[in-house]
C-alpha positions as CSV (number, residue, x, y, z in Angstrom):
1,M,-0.1,0.2,0.0
2,S,1.5,3.4,-1.0
3,K,2.0,5.9,1.7
4,V,0.0,8.9,2.3
5,A,1.2,12.5,3.2
6,V,-1.1,15.2,4.3
7,V,-0.5,18.8,3.2
8,T,-2.6,21.8,4.8
9,D,-2.1,25.5,5.2
10,S,-1.0,28.0,8.1
11,T,-4.6,29.0,9.0
12,A,-5.0,25.6,10.4
13,Y,-2.6,26.6,13.0
14,L,-1.6,23.0,14.2
15,P,0.6,22.4,17.1
16,K,4.2,21.7,16.1
17,D,4.1,18.7,18.1
18,L,1.3,17.2,15.8
19,V,2.9,18.5,12.7
20,A,5.9,16.6,13.6
21,K,4.4,13.4,14.8
22,Y,2.0,12.8,11.8
23,N,4.4,14.1,9.1
24,I,2.0,17.1,8.0
25,T,3.3,19.6,5.5
26,V,2.2,23.1,6.4
27,I,2.2,25.8,3.7
28,P,2.0,29.3,4.9
29,L,-0.2,32.1,3.7
30,V,1.4,35.6,3.8
31,V,0.7,38.8,5.9
32,I,1.6,41.9,3.9
33,W,2.5,44.8,6.2
34,G,3.8,47.8,4.3
35,E,6.9,46.6,2.4
36,E,7.1,43.4,4.4
37,S,5.9,40.0,3.2
38,L,5.7,37.8,6.3
39,R,5.0,34.1,6.3
40,D,2.2,33.3,8.7
41,N,3.4,31.5,11.7
42,I,7.0,31.3,10.5
43,D,8.1,35.1,10.1
44,I,5.4,36.2,12.4
45,G,3.3,34.4,15.0
46,P,0.2,35.4,16.9
47,D,1.8,37.0,19.9
48,A,4.0,39.3,17.7
49,F,1.4,39.9,15.4
50,Y,-1.3,41.2,17.8
51,D,1.2,43.2,19.6
52,R,2.2,45.0,16.5
53,L,-1.4,45.3,15.2
54,S,-2.4,47.2,18.5
55,T,0.0,50.3,17.7
56,A,0.3,49.9,13.8
57,K,-0.5,53.0,11.7
58,T,-0.6,50.9,8.7
59,M,-3.0,47.9,8.6
60,P,-1.9,44.5,7.2
61,S,-3.5,42.5,4.4
62,T,-3.0,38.9,3.3
63,S,-2.2,36.8,0.3
64,Q,-2.5,33.1,-0.7
65,P,0.7,31.0,-0.9
66,T,2.5,31.0,-4.0
67,V,2.1,28.1,-6.5
68,K,5.8,27.5,-6.3
69,A,5.4,26.9,-2.3
70,F,3.0,24.0,-3.1
71,A,5.0,22.8,-6.1
72,D,8.0,22.4,-4.0
73,A,6.1,20.5,-1.3
74,F,4.5,18.3,-3.9
75,E,7.6,17.4,-5.6
76,K,9.5,16.7,-2.3
77,L,6.7,14.5,-1.1
78,H,6.4,12.6,-4.4
79,T,10.1,12.1,-4.6
80,E,10.1,10.4,-1.1
81,G,7.2,7.9,-2.5
82,Y,4.2,9.7,-1.0
83,E,0.7,9.8,-2.4
84,I,-0.6,13.5,-1.3
85,L,-3.8,14.6,0.3
86,T,-4.1,18.5,0.2
87,V,-7.0,20.1,2.4
88,V,-6.8,23.8,2.6
89,I,-8.9,27.1,3.5
90,S,-12.2,27.4,2.1
91,S,-12.0,28.6,-1.6
92,A,-14.6,31.1,-0.5
93,L,-12.0,32.8,1.8
94,S,-8.9,32.6,-0.1
95,G,-7.1,31.5,-3.4
96,T,-5.1,28.9,-1.7
97,L,-6.7,26.0,-3.3
98,D,-6.1,27.7,-6.7
99,S,-2.5,27.9,-6.0
100,A,-2.6,24.3,-4.8
101,T,-4.4,23.2,-8.1
102,Q,-1.9,25.0,-10.3
103,A,1.0,23.1,-8.6
104,K,-0.8,19.9,-8.9
105,N,-1.1,20.4,-12.6
106,M,2.7,21.0,-12.8
107,L,3.3,17.5,-11.6
108,P,1.3,15.1,-13.8
109,D,3.1,12.0,-12.5
110,A,2.4,12.8,-8.7
111,K,-0.9,11.4,-7.2
112,I,-2.3,14.3,-5.5
113,E,-5.9,14.9,-4.3
114,L,-7.3,18.3,-3.3
115,V,-9.9,19.0,-0.9
116,D,-11.6,22.3,-0.3
117,S,-12.3,22.2,3.5
118,Q,-15.1,25.1,3.3
119,H,-13.6,26.0,6.7
120,T,-10.4,27.4,8.4
121,S,-8.9,27.2,11.7
122,L,-10.0,24.3,14.1
123,P,-12.2,22.4,11.5
124,L,-9.3,22.6,8.9
125,A,-6.9,21.6,11.5
126,Y,-9.2,18.5,12.6
127,M,-9.5,17.6,9.1
128,A,-5.6,17.5,8.5
129,F,-4.6,15.8,11.6
130,S,-7.3,13.2,11.5
131,A,-6.3,12.3,7.9
132,A,-2.8,12.2,8.8
133,R,-3.4,10.0,11.8
134,A,-5.6,7.8,9.5
135,A,-2.8,7.5,7.0
136,Q,-0.3,6.3,9.5
137,N,-2.6,3.7,10.7
138,G,-2.6,2.4,7.0
139,G,-5.4,4.3,5.5
140,S,-5.4,4.8,1.6
141,L,-5.4,8.1,-0.1
142,A,-9.1,7.5,-1.0
143,E,-10.0,6.6,2.6
144,C,-8.2,9.7,4.0
145,K,-9.8,12.0,1.4
146,Q,-13.3,10.4,2.3
147,L,-12.6,11.3,6.0
148,T,-11.8,14.9,5.4
149,E,-14.9,15.3,3.2
150,T,-17.0,13.8,6.0
151,I,-15.6,15.8,8.9
152,R,-16.1,18.9,6.5
153,D,-19.7,18.0,6.1
154,H,-20.3,17.5,9.9
155,A,-18.5,20.6,11.1
156,E,-19.8,24.0,12.5
157,V,-18.0,27.1,13.6
158,F,-19.6,30.0,15.3
159,F,-17.5,33.0,16.5
160,A,-18.0,36.4,18.2
161,V,-15.9,39.4,17.1
162,D,-15.4,42.8,18.7
163,T,-15.9,44.6,15.6
164,L,-16.9,43.8,12.0
165,E,-14.3,46.5,10.9
166,F,-11.7,43.9,10.1
167,L,-13.9,41.5,7.9
168,H,-15.3,44.5,6.2
169,R,-11.9,46.1,5.2
170,G,-10.6,42.4,4.3
171,G,-13.6,41.8,2.1
172,R,-14.6,38.8,3.9
173,I,-17.7,40.0,5.6
174,G,-20.4,38.2,3.6
175,G,-24.0,38.2,4.9
176,A,-22.7,39.9,8.1
177,S,-22.7,43.1,6.3
178,R,-26.0,43.7,7.6
179,F,-24.7,44.3,11.1
180,L,-22.3,46.8,9.8
181,G,-23.0,50.3,11.7
182,T,-24.5,48.6,14.7
183,A,-24.1,50.5,18.0
184,L,-20.7,50.4,19.8
185,G,-20.6,47.5,22.2
186,L,-23.0,45.2,20.3
187,K,-21.2,41.8,19.7
188,P,-21.9,40.1,16.4
189,I,-22.3,36.4,16.6
190,L,-21.4,34.7,13.3
191,K,-20.9,31.5,11.6
192,L,-19.1,30.0,8.4
193,V,-21.6,28.7,5.8
194,E,-20.1,26.9,2.9
195,G,-16.9,28.9,3.8
196,K,-18.6,32.2,3.9
197,V,-19.2,34.5,6.8
198,E,-22.9,34.9,7.7
199,A,-24.6,36.6,10.6
200,I,-26.6,34.9,13.3
201,E,-27.4,37.7,15.8
202,K,-26.0,40.4,17.8
203,V,-26.0,40.6,21.7
204,R,-24.8,43.4,24.0
205,T,-21.7,42.1,25.9
206,S,-18.9,39.7,25.6
207,K,-20.2,37.8,28.2
208,R,-23.5,37.3,26.6
209,A,-21.9,36.5,23.4
210,H,-19.8,33.8,24.8
211,A,-22.9,32.2,26.5
212,K,-24.7,32.3,22.9
213,L,-21.8,30.6,21.7
214,V,-22.3,27.6,24.0
215,D,-26.1,27.5,23.6
216,L,-25.3,27.4,19.7
217,L,-23.2,24.2,20.3
218,K,-26.1,22.8,22.4
219,E,-28.5,23.5,19.6
220,H,-26.2,22.0,16.9
221,V,-25.6,18.8,19.0
222,D,-29.3,18.0,19.5
223,G,-28.8,14.4,20.1
224,Q,-26.2,13.9,17.6
225,S,-23.6,11.2,18.6
226,P,-21.0,10.9,18.9
227,I,-19.4,14.4,19.3
228,N,-16.0,13.8,17.6
229,M,-14.6,17.1,18.4
230,M,-15.0,20.4,20.0
231,G,-12.8,23.3,20.3
232,V,-12.0,26.8,21.0
233,V,-9.9,29.5,19.1
234,N,-9.2,33.1,20.2
235,A,-7.2,36.2,19.2
236,V,-5.9,37.8,22.2
237,N,-8.8,36.5,24.4
238,K,-7.2,33.8,26.2
239,D,-9.4,34.3,29.4
240,S,-12.5,33.9,27.5
241,A,-11.3,30.9,25.6
242,D,-10.3,29.1,28.7
243,K,-13.8,29.8,30.1
244,L,-15.4,28.5,27.0
245,M,-13.2,25.3,27.2
246,A,-14.2,24.7,30.9
247,E,-17.8,25.0,29.7
248,I,-17.5,22.6,26.9
249,K,-15.9,20.0,29.2
250,E,-18.8,20.6,31.7
251,N,-21.7,20.5,29.4
252,F,-20.4,18.1,26.8
253,S,-18.4,14.7,26.3
254,P,-16.5,15.2,23.1
255,N,-14.0,12.4,22.1
256,E,-11.4,15.2,21.5
257,V,-10.8,18.7,22.3
258,M,-8.6,21.2,20.6
259,M,-7.6,24.8,21.3
260,A,-5.7,27.1,19.2
261,D,-4.9,30.9,18.5
262,L,-6.1,32.6,15.4
263,S,-3.1,32.8,13.1
264,P,-1.9,36.1,11.9
265,V,-3.5,35.7,8.6
266,L,-6.9,35.1,10.2
267,G,-6.3,37.7,12.7
268,T,-5.9,40.3,10.0
269,H,-9.7,39.6,9.0
270,T,-11.3,39.0,12.3
271,G,-9.3,41.5,14.7
272,P,-8.2,41.1,18.1
273,G,-10.8,39.9,20.9
274,T,-12.4,37.3,18.4
275,V,-13.4,34.0,20.2
276,G,-14.9,31.0,18.5
277,V,-16.1,27.6,19.0
278,A,-15.9,24.5,16.6
279,I,-17.7,21.2,16.6
280,V,-17.7,18.0,14.5
281,A,-20.5,15.6,15.4
282,G,-22.0,12.6,13.9
283,V,-19.0,11.1,12.0
284,D,-18.8,7.3,12.4
285,P,-15.7,6.6,14.6
286,E,-14.8,3.6,12.2
287,L,-13.9,6.2,9.5
288,F,-11.0,7.4,11.9
289,K,-9.6,3.9,11.9
290,A,-8.7,3.7,8.3
């Protein structure tokens, strides 16, 4: 049976120990700040990014990885005898999948499968990590791809931002645009729908916003079993993230929990103070044993 290697992108923000343990290749997106091009989580990490953002006179923008970045990674893995599963940030949010597609076309002899995660951050991380773990357990390329697609179809993300300004400025606001211009202090609750940001409602305080996130998890579970994964992600909002994680552990029984910072590229579009929750539920555990 052929070996399978997983490639993902930096918005997944996978812990370095998991990347090393499961031989995951991470292709960085790019933060563009003035004349600087900074590779996400390589040249600049979350702590340095948010520190700089708090005093910056020029706001950053972002860019997808180059075709060459993917082509170099694919060629290396192909030379090492791997079949390649690539799962990346939603094509509705980034051109990353397009870069990967062009790179794949440059290597016709390599066996490469591409998956549009329709997500980013924790669901993307969970897809990549689960597929890489299944690959190490002997899963075929087709089985690992099926697993990522099934997780994708059973994943939800809900998040609260302090302001919509960052999403608006970056052009990622989607259906949340109807909340633009809301009174100061109101916290928009958002979700990803097929990779696009959509509005749910707005509440008056951060405390109510975070309580609403837990309520949304409860509504989404609604008897589904098993709860494969729950996680919390934040941008300079660790206290809230810790409280949300404590509530998840108190109210639910997920098979796995994950916690992560929002990478600089995602933080460029959500802004500091963002906190979100992710859930994957209803996936047959047998799929993970490929």
